[in-house]
C-alpha positions in Angstrom: -16.6 59.0 28.1 -19.8 60.6 29.4 -21.8 63.6 28.5 -24.9 65.2 30.0 -28.3 64.7 28.5 -29.9 68.1 27.9 -32.8 69.4 25.9 -32.7 73.1 24.7 -36.5 73.2 24.2 -37.7 71.5 27.4 -35.0 71.1 30.1 -35.3 68.3 32.5 -35.3 68.9 36.3 -32.1 66.8 36.9 -29.1 66.1 34.8 -28.6 62.6 33.3 -25.6 61.3 31.5 -24.8 59.2 28.5 -21.7 57.0 27.9 -20.2 54.7 25.3 -20.3 51.3 26.9 -17.6 49.9 24.6 -15.1 52.6 25.5 -16.0 53.4 29.1 -14.6 50.6 31.4 -17.2 51.3 34.1 -19.9 49.6 32.0 -18.2 46.2 31.8 -17.5 46.3 35.6 -21.2 47.3 36.3 -22.6 44.5 34.1 -20.3 41.9 35.6 -21.6 42.8 39.1 -25.3 43.5 38.5 -27.7 40.6 39.2 -30.1 41.5 36.4 -27.4 41.7 33.6 -27.7 39.3 30.7 -25.4 38.4 27.8 -27.1 41.1 25.8 -25.7 43.8 28.1 -22.1 42.7 27.6 -19.4 44.5 25.7 -18.7 41.5 23.3 -22.4 41.5 22.3 -22.3 45.3 21.6 -19.1 45.0 19.7 -20.7 42.4 17.4 -23.7 44.6 16.8 -21.5 47.6 16.0 -19.2 45.6 13.7 -22.0 44.0 11.8 -24.7 46.7 11.5 -22.9 49.9 12.5 -25.2 50.6 15.4 -23.9 53.1 18.0 -24.3 51.8 21.6 -25.4 54.3 24.3 -26.0 54.0 28.0 -28.2 56.5 29.9 -27.4 56.8 33.6 -27.8 59.2 36.5 -24.1 58.6 37.5 -21.8 61.4 36.5 -18.4 60.9 34.8 -15.7 59.5 37.0 -18.1 57.9 39.4 -19.0 54.2 39.7 -22.3 53.5 37.9 -25.3 52.9 40.0 -27.8 52.3 37.2 -28.0 52.3 33.4 -30.4 51.7 30.5 -28.5 50.3 27.4 -29.6 51.2 23.8 -28.3 51.1 20.3 -28.9 54.2 18.1 -30.2 53.1 14.7 -30.0 55.7 12.0 -31.7 54.3 8.9 -32.8 56.2 5.8 -35.4 53.4 5.3 -36.9 52.9 8.8 -35.9 56.1 10.6 -33.8 57.2 13.5 -34.5 55.6 16.8 -33.1 54.0 20.0 -33.7 50.3 20.6 -32.8 48.3 23.8 -31.5 46.2 22.2 -31.6 45.2 18.5 -31.5 41.4 17.7 -31.7 40.7 21.5 -34.5 38.8 23.1 -34.5 41.1 26.2 -32.4 43.9 27.8 -33.5 44.7 31.3 -33.0 48.3 32.5 -30.3 48.0 35.2 -32.1 50.1 37.8 -32.5 49.1 41.4 -35.2 51.7 42.3 -38.4 53.0 40.7 -37.3 56.6 41.1 -34.1 55.9 39.1 -36.1 54.2 36.4 -38.6 57.1 36.2 -35.7 59.7 36.1 -34.0 57.8 33.3 -37.2 57.6 31.2 -37.5 61.4 31.6 -33.9 61.9 30.4 -34.6 59.5 27.5 -37.6 61.5 26.4 -35.6 64.7 26.5 -32.8 63.1 24.5 -35.2 61.7 21.9 -36.6 65.2 21.3 -33.1 66.7 20.9 -32.0 63.8 18.7 -35.2 64.0 16.6 -35.7 60.3 16.9 -38.9 58.5 16.1 -39.1 56.5 19.3 -37.2 54.6 21.9 -38.0 50.9 22.6 -37.2 49.0 25.9 -37.3 45.2 26.1 -37.4 44.3 29.8 -38.0 40.9 31.4 -39.6 42.4 34.6 -42.8 44.3 34.7 -41.5 47.4 36.3 -42.4 49.7 33.4 -45.9 48.2 33.4 -46.3 48.9 37.1 -45.5 52.6 36.4 -48.5 52.7 34.1 -49.2 56.0 32.4 -46.5 57.8 34.4 -43.8 57.2 31.8 -45.9 57.7 28.7 -44.5 54.4 27.3 -46.9 52.0 25.6 -46.7 48.2 24.9 -45.8 47.5 21.3 -45.3 43.7 21.3 -45.6 40.7 23.6 -43.8 37.3 23.5 -43.3 34.2 25.5 -40.0 33.6 27.3 -39.0 30.1 28.4 -36.3 29.7 31.0 -35.4 26.2 32.3 -34.1 25.8 35.9 -30.9 23.8 35.7 -30.4 23.5 39.5 -31.8 19.9 39.9 -29.4 17.1 39.1 -29.4 15.8 35.5 -31.5 12.7 36.3 -34.3 14.6 37.9 -34.1 17.4 35.3 -34.5 14.8 32.5 -37.4 13.2 34.3 -39.2 16.6 34.6 -39.3 17.0 30.8 -42.2 16.0 28.7 -42.1 12.2 28.4 -43.3 11.8 24.8 -42.1 15.1 23.2 -38.7 15.4 24.8 -37.5 12.3 26.7 -38.5 9.8 24.0 -37.2 12.0 21.2 -33.8 12.4 22.9 -33.6 8.6 23.4 -34.7 8.1 19.7 -31.8 10.4 18.6 -29.4 8.3 20.8 -30.6 5.1 19.1 -30.1 6.7 15.7 -26.4 7.1 16.6 -26.3 10.7 15.7 -22.8 12.3 16.0 -22.3 15.8 17.6 -19.6 18.3 16.8 -19.2 21.3 19.0 -17.0 24.4 18.6 -16.4 27.6 16.8 -14.3 26.6 13.8 -14.7 28.0 10.3 -16.1 24.7 8.9 -18.6 24.4 11.7 -19.8 28.0 11.0 -20.1 27.3 7.3 -22.2 24.1 7.9 -24.3 26.0 10.5 -24.9 28.9 8.1 -25.9 26.6 5.2 -28.6 25.0 7.5 -29.5 28.4 8.7 -30.3 29.7 5.2 -32.3 26.6 4.4 -34.4 27.1 7.6 -34.9 30.8 7.2 -36.2 30.2 3.6 -38.6 27.6 5.0 -39.7 30.2 7.5 -40.2 32.8 4.7 -37.6 35.3 6.1 -34.1 36.2 4.9 -31.1 35.0 7.0 -29.0 37.3 9.2 -25.7 38.2 7.5 -22.9 35.6 7.7 -20.8 38.5 9.2 -23.1 38.6 12.2 -22.1 35.1 13.2 -18.5 35.6 12.4 -18.4 38.7 14.6 -20.2 36.9 17.4 -17.5 34.2 17.3 -14.7 36.7 17.3 -16.1 38.7 20.2 -17.7 36.0 22.4 -14.9 33.5 22.0 -15.3 30.6 24.5 -18.7 31.9 25.6 -20.2 30.8 22.3 -20.8 27.2 21.0 -22.1 25.9 17.8 -23.4 22.4 18.0 -24.1 20.3 14.9 -25.8 16.9 14.7 -24.8 14.6 11.9 -26.4 11.5 10.5 -24.2 9.4 8.2 -21.8 12.4 7.9 -24.6 14.7 6.8 -25.3 17.9 9.0 -28.9 17.7 9.8 -29.4 20.2 12.7 -27.6 22.9 14.6 -27.9 25.3 17.5 -25.9 28.3 18.6 -25.7 29.1 22.4 -23.9 31.7 24.6 -23.1 31.5 28.2 -22.8 34.5 30.5 -22.4 34.0 34.3 -24.8 31.2 35.3 -27.0 31.3 32.3 -26.8 29.5 28.9 -28.7 31.4 26.2 -30.1 29.5 23.2 -30.0 32.1 20.4 -30.3 30.3 17.0 -31.4 27.0 15.7 -31.7 25.4 12.2 -32.3 22.0 10.7 -32.8 20.0 7.5 -36.5 19.1 7.6 -35.9 15.9 5.7 -34.3 14.4 8.8 -36.8 15.6 11.4 -37.6 11.9 12.3 -34.2 11.7 14.1 -35.1 14.3 16.6 -31.8 16.0 16.4 -32.8 19.4 17.7 -34.1 18.3 21.2 -31.0 16.0 21.3 -28.8 19.1 20.8 -30.7 21.0 23.4 -30.0 18.3 25.9 -26.4 18.2 25.0 -26.2 22.0 25.5 -28.0 21.7 28.9 -25.7 19.0 30.0 -22.6 20.9 29.1 -24.0 24.1 30.7 -24.5 22.4 34.0 -20.9 21.1 33.9 -19.8 24.7 33.3 -21.8 25.9 36.4 -25.0 27.2 34.7 -28.2 27.2 36.7 -30.5 28.4 34.0 -31.1 27.7 30.3 -32.8 30.7 28.5 -34.6 29.4 25.5 -35.3 32.9 24.1 -38.4 34.7 23.0 -41.2 33.2 20.9 -43.9 35.2 19.0 -47.5 34.6 20.1 -48.4 33.6 16.5 -45.9 30.7 16.4 -47.9 27.9 18.0 -45.5 25.2 16.8 -42.4 26.7 18.5 -44.5 27.6 21.6 -45.5 23.9 21.9 -41.9 22.7 21.5 -40.7 25.0 24.2 -43.6 24.3 26.5 -42.5 20.6 26.6 -39.4 21.9 28.3 -40.8 24.8 30.3 -44.6 24.4 30.8 -45.2 27.9 32.3 -43.4 30.5 30.3 -43.0 34.2 31.3 -44.5 37.1 29.3 -42.1 39.6 27.6 -43.6 43.0 26.8 -41.7 45.5 24.7 -42.4 49.2 25.4 -42.1 52.3 23.1 -42.2 56.0 23.6 -44.1 57.5 21.7 -46.1 54.5 20.5 -45.5 53.5 16.8 -46.7 50.2 15.3 -44.2 47.5 14.6 -43.0 47.1 11.1 -45.0 43.9 10.5 -48.2 45.7 11.5 -47.8 48.3 8.9 -49.6 47.3 5.7 -50.1 43.7 6.8 -50.9 42.3 3.3 -47.7 43.7 2.0 -45.8 42.0 4.8 -47.4 38.7 4.0 -46.8 39.2 0.2 -43.1 39.8 1.0 -42.9 36.6 3.1 -44.4 34.6 0.2 -41.7 36.0 -2.1 -39.0 35.1 0.3 -40.1 31.4 0.3 -39.5 31.0 -3.4 -36.5 33.3 -3.7 -33.1 31.7 -4.7 -30.9 31.2 -1.7 -28.2 33.5 -3.0 -30.6 36.3 -3.6 -32.3 35.7 -0.2 -28.8 35.9 1.5 -28.0 39.2 -0.3 -31.3 40.6 0.8 -30.6 39.7 4.4 -27.2 41.4 4.2 -28.9 44.6 3.1 -32.1 44.7 5.2 -31.1 43.6 8.7 -29.3 46.9 9.6 -32.6 48.7 8.9 -34.9 46.6 10.9 -33.0 46.1 14.2 
């Protein structure tokens, strides 16, 4: 289950260990108990990543085999002929906090990771924490910031009446009321027909955003692994699916992960209406937080939408060792040219491209 991290060229002062979080039962127990754990740490999420993209999950810890885990940093090993060999914590995940309760443990694990990276001949490792612990360590770890995002997390502890009143009056409250007046119909679940309608809207939305869609298999595998923790919500107008969202619940947090819509029906405000439906259901299921996910700094429209729910978002900083620029920063004009091509590409070809490329860009 576990093996020591060693480096034949430059040994580390203490021994660290690696384990397979899917096979080692200690990881699931540890995640279930740790207060910083999120849905992205869970075995079902890792199983879906592995089944869809072939990524190998690894946990680095100071705890030896046969001993209850006291810490761990979770990664997926990506081995791509196109984008190189690297460790990412965690692909297609908004954040993945190192589960360490002390600065000394975090520093030790960073040292073990650097040794492992040299032995593994990887390009870099990337960590995506919520907290600023890595930033507070400064230059001690050698890690450098590679990207920053906004994270909106809504407090669900107030009662529903007070929660609704706290939302932006014009951009949220009135739009939810408009959707009610339009007599939209909601369907919620994980059935094959709901997934098919969701994915059709998802392809349309991704094309509008000039990016290929994630593979259909990704969503199929998420449903198979997450089971009741996952919900697809679709809004219909006159029997036509016009918007959809996909959420996950882990412990007391509901995670909004994907959303899509038919722009022809934007006037009915189906997306905020579905958000409110998910929030209401989450509270009934014991949730005290609604995680709206990361937002890129160069997406002012989405930032404004989320700011109407959570006016003061947190900052997410992703860290790499050693520093290498993100893919979209390499040859910027080429990246923009590709996005232009995606916007006019036939849907079937765009979908095939997504099936091919996502395993390389995690």
